[in-house]
C-alpha positions as CSV (number, residue, x, y, z in Angstrom):
1,X,-48.4,-20.7,18.8
2,X,-50.3,-21.9,21.6
3,X,-48.5,-24.4,23.5
4,X,-49.8,-28.0,24.7
5,X,-50.2,-28.2,28.2
6,X,-47.8,-29.3,30.6
7,X,-48.7,-32.5,33.0
8,X,-46.1,-31.3,35.3
9,X,-48.7,-28.0,36.0
10,X,-51.5,-30.3,36.7
11,X,-52.8,-32.2,39.7
12,X,-54.2,-35.8,40.2
13,X,-55.6,-38.0,37.0
14,X,-56.1,-36.6,33.8
15,X,-57.7,-37.4,30.3
16,X,-56.0,-35.8,27.4
17,X,-57.6,-34.3,24.3
18,X,-56.3,-32.7,21.3
19,X,-58.1,-29.4,20.3
20,X,-58.1,-28.0,16.6
21,X,-58.5,-24.1,17.6
22,X,-60.0,-21.9,15.1
23,X,-57.1,-19.7,13.8
24,X,-54.3,-21.6,16.2
25,X,-54.3,-25.3,15.2
26,X,-53.8,-28.5,17.5
27,X,-53.7,-28.1,21.5
28,X,-53.3,-30.6,23.4
29,X,-55.3,-30.2,26.5
30,X,-55.4,-32.1,29.9
31,X,-58.4,-32.1,31.8
32,X,-59.6,-33.6,35.3
33,X,-62.7,-33.5,37.2
34,X,-62.3,-30.9,39.4
35,X,-64.5,-27.9,39.5
36,X,-63.4,-24.9,41.2
37,X,-66.1,-22.7,42.1
38,X,-66.8,-19.5,40.9
39,X,-65.8,-16.8,44.1
40,X,-69.4,-14.8,45.0
41,X,-68.8,-11.0,44.2
42,X,-66.1,-11.0,41.5
43,X,-66.1,-9.9,38.0
44,X,-63.6,-11.5,35.3
45,X,-62.8,-9.1,32.8
46,X,-60.6,-9.4,29.8
47,X,-60.0,-7.6,26.6
48,X,-59.1,-8.9,23.1
49,X,-58.5,-7.8,19.7
50,X,-60.7,-9.0,16.7
51,X,-58.4,-12.0,16.4
52,X,-59.1,-13.3,19.8
53,X,-55.7,-12.6,21.5
54,X,-55.8,-11.2,24.6
55,X,-54.3,-8.2,25.5
56,X,-55.5,-7.3,29.0
57,X,-56.5,-9.3,31.8
58,X,-57.6,-8.7,35.4
59,X,-56.6,-9.8,38.7
60,X,-59.7,-12.4,38.8
61,X,-59.0,-13.5,35.7
62,X,-55.6,-14.6,36.5
63,X,-56.8,-16.1,39.6
64,X,-59.5,-18.2,38.3
65,X,-57.6,-19.2,35.2
66,X,-54.4,-20.5,36.7
67,X,-52.3,-19.0,34.4
68,X,-49.5,-15.9,34.8
69,X,-50.4,-12.5,33.5
70,X,-47.8,-13.0,31.4
71,X,-48.8,-16.2,29.9
72,X,-51.9,-14.8,28.9
73,X,-51.1,-11.4,27.4
74,X,-50.6,-12.1,23.6
75,X,-52.0,-15.6,24.3
76,X,-55.4,-16.6,21.8
77,X,-58.3,-16.1,24.6
78,X,-59.3,-20.3,23.4
79,X,-56.1,-20.9,26.0
80,X,-59.3,-21.3,28.1
81,X,-61.0,-23.7,25.6
82,X,-62.6,-26.9,27.6
83,X,-63.6,-29.9,25.3
84,X,-66.6,-30.1,26.6
85,X,-67.6,-26.9,24.5
86,X,-69.0,-27.5,21.6
87,X,-68.2,-25.7,18.6
88,X,-71.3,-24.1,17.9
89,X,-71.1,-22.1,20.7
90,X,-67.9,-20.3,19.9
91,X,-69.0,-20.0,16.2
92,X,-72.4,-17.9,17.2
93,X,-70.0,-16.2,19.9
94,X,-68.2,-14.9,16.9
95,X,-70.5,-14.3,14.5
96,X,-72.5,-12.5,16.9
97,X,-69.9,-10.2,18.3
98,X,-67.9,-9.7,14.6
99,X,-71.4,-8.0,13.4
100,X,-71.2,-5.6,16.4
101,X,-73.7,-7.0,18.8
102,X,-73.2,-8.1,22.4
103,X,-73.4,-11.9,22.9
104,X,-73.9,-13.6,26.3
105,X,-74.1,-17.3,27.4
106,X,-72.9,-20.1,29.5
107,X,-69.0,-21.3,28.8
108,X,-66.8,-24.0,30.9
109,X,-63.5,-22.7,31.1
110,X,-60.2,-24.8,31.5
111,X,-57.8,-23.9,34.1
112,X,-53.9,-24.4,33.5
113,X,-54.0,-27.1,36.1
114,X,-56.6,-29.0,34.3
115,X,-59.5,-28.0,36.6
116,X,-62.3,-26.2,35.1
117,X,-65.3,-23.1,36.3
118,X,-68.4,-22.4,34.7
119,X,-68.9,-18.7,33.7
120,X,-71.7,-16.3,32.6
121,X,-70.0,-14.3,29.9
122,X,-71.1,-11.4,28.2
123,X,-68.9,-10.3,25.4
124,X,-69.1,-6.6,24.1
125,X,-67.5,-5.6,21.1
126,X,-65.6,-2.1,21.2
127,X,-66.4,0.0,18.2
128,X,-64.3,3.1,17.1
129,X,-65.5,5.1,14.4
130,X,-68.3,2.8,13.5
131,X,-65.9,-0.6,13.1
132,X,-65.0,-3.4,15.8
133,X,-61.6,-2.8,17.2
134,X,-61.8,-5.6,19.9
135,X,-63.7,-7.2,22.4
136,X,-64.6,-7.0,26.2
137,X,-65.6,-10.0,28.2
138,X,-67.0,-9.7,31.2
139,X,-67.9,-12.8,33.0
140,X,-69.8,-13.4,36.5
141,X,-71.2,-16.1,38.9
142,X,-73.3,-18.5,36.5
143,X,-76.7,-19.2,37.8
144,X,-76.2,-23.4,38.7
145,X,-79.2,-24.4,37.3
146,X,-78.5,-23.0,33.9
147,X,-75.3,-24.8,34.1
148,X,-77.3,-27.9,35.0
149,X,-78.9,-27.5,31.4
150,X,-76.3,-26.3,29.7
151,X,-74.4,-29.7,30.8
152,X,-76.8,-31.5,29.1
153,X,-77.3,-29.1,25.9
154,X,-73.8,-29.3,25.4
155,X,-73.6,-33.1,25.5
156,X,-76.3,-33.1,22.8
157,X,-74.4,-30.6,20.7
158,X,-71.1,-32.2,20.7
159,X,-72.7,-35.5,19.6
160,X,-74.5,-33.8,16.7
161,X,-71.2,-32.3,15.5
162,X,-69.3,-35.7,16.1
163,X,-72.4,-37.5,13.8
164,X,-72.1,-34.6,11.3
């Protein structure tokens, strides 16, 4: 069970949301307007099992997420889900990688302290003996122009989801 975010970990004023996370259930998240810039020359790498449970993280992942490694290993990858991300983006990601195909996209991630950071993500299915056994995700610094496009696109997508 993924725990709700703790206000003691959040700096400054925040907004509260309840997200319905696929396979996890509801989670209360606390969100600030602080963006943490993606550091130059770094790659964030993680591996997850077929259910999206984190099995490996690198130091850059730990540093950018604000979580300790022990908090990440065994947690669902949705621990980073920011409420500004439309559900359709993750539905597309999962449909793509479950087919055994590589997925790429721009993702706004939520840190433990309520701040956020943008990434350009590539999710690669790990295939053994012809079947998907897990996923490797590599994130890099995003193009700022593309991030601005995604901000507008994702807002429209969330409006469409809310109207449906």
